[in-house]
Structures are given as structure tokens and as C-alpha cells.
C-alpha positions in Angstrom: 10.4 104.0 11.1 8.1 106.9 10.8 8.7 110.7 11.5 5.8 111.7 13.8 6.2 115.4 12.6 6.0 114.5 8.9 3.7 111.4 8.8 5.8 109.9 6.1 7.6 106.7 6.2 11.6 107.0 6.2 11.5 103.9 4.2 9.7 105.8 1.5 11.7 108.7 1.4 14.0 109.7 -1.4 17.3 108.0 -0.6 19.0 111.0 -2.5 17.6 113.6 -0.6 19.9 114.0 2.4 17.2 116.3 4.4 15.8 113.6 6.3 19.3 112.0 7.2 20.4 115.4 8.4 17.1 115.9 10.3 17.6 112.5 12.0 21.2 113.3 12.9 20.0 116.6 14.3 17.2 114.8 16.7 19.9 112.6 17.9 22.4 115.3 18.5 19.8 117.3 20.4 18.6 114.2 22.4 22.1 113.5 23.6 23.0 116.9 24.3 19.7 117.3 26.5 20.5 114.2 28.3 24.3 113.8 28.6 25.3 116.5 31.0 28.9 115.2 31.3 31.6 114.1 29.2 32.9 111.7 31.7 32.0 108.8 29.5 34.3 108.2 27.0 32.2 106.5 24.4 28.5 105.3 24.0 29.3 101.9 25.3 30.1 103.6 28.8 27.1 105.7 29.0 24.6 104.1 31.8 21.8 102.2 30.5 19.2 104.5 32.2 20.8 107.6 30.3 20.7 105.4 27.0 17.1 104.8 27.7 16.2 108.5 28.1 17.9 109.3 25.0 16.1 106.6 23.1 12.7 107.7 24.9 13.4 111.3 23.4 14.4 110.3 19.9 11.1 108.0 19.9 9.0 110.8 20.8 9.7 112.3 17.1 10.1 109.0 15.7 8.2 105.6 15.8 9.4 102.4 14.8 7.0 100.0 12.6 5.6 97.2 14.4 7.8 94.7 12.8 11.0 96.2 14.5 13.6 93.8 13.7 17.2 93.2 15.2 18.9 94.9 12.2 16.9 98.1 12.5 17.7 98.1 16.4 21.5 97.5 15.6 21.2 100.7 13.0 19.5 102.9 15.4 22.1 101.9 18.1 25.0 102.5 15.6 23.4 106.2 14.7 23.2 107.0 18.5 26.8 105.7 19.0 28.0 108.0 16.4 26.1 110.9 17.6 27.4 110.4 21.0 30.9 110.4 19.6 30.6 113.5 17.5 28.9 115.4 20.4 31.7 114.0 22.8 34.4 115.4 20.2 32.8 118.7 20.0 32.5 119.2 23.6 36.0 118.2 24.2 37.1 120.6 21.2 34.8 123.6 21.9 33.6 123.2 25.3 30.5 122.9 26.7 27.6 125.0 25.4 25.6 127.2 27.9 22.5 125.5 29.1 19.0 127.1 27.9 
């Protein structure tokens, strides 16, 4: 996976430097916040496929996957999106929706 903004491979990043991780988590949170206008879906599994695709497309505007994308990488990406959605859902339930920009 390559960050289009930094032109450096995530695989080659320092595993002890959490900045890349937090940047990636932030990009996921922004993509979900931009494209999930409602909290009616109780989990990522309940989010319609067309909404998931829009979130994934926004994420892929900032990151590209290597040509040798495999099933394990896609599972990790799906898990990251699921975790991001669950955190977002919890925050909206706890604090209420944030005003739109």
C-alpha cells in the first residue's frame, strides 16, 4: 500500500513510528464521516455495499494498493474500515453528530 501524498511504501515504513498508523486511521475516520450520514446501521456489516464502495474509493484516493493485492491485505483493509466505522458510530452515539461543513 502506498500513500499517494507521501510517495512512500507503507511496507517500508518504520513499524515503531505510529504517525503513519494514526494518519491512516484518520483518513478512514474522515471517509466514514463524509459518507455515512446516519447511524442507523449498527455495524459495518449492516452498511450497504454501495456506501462501503464510496468509503473505499475515498480511501483509495489517498492510498493505492500494490498490483499484487492479495486476499489477506483486503481482509486487513476491511477490518480497518470495520473498526473505523465502529469507533465513529460509538462517538456519534456518545457525543451526537458533528455539524456538517
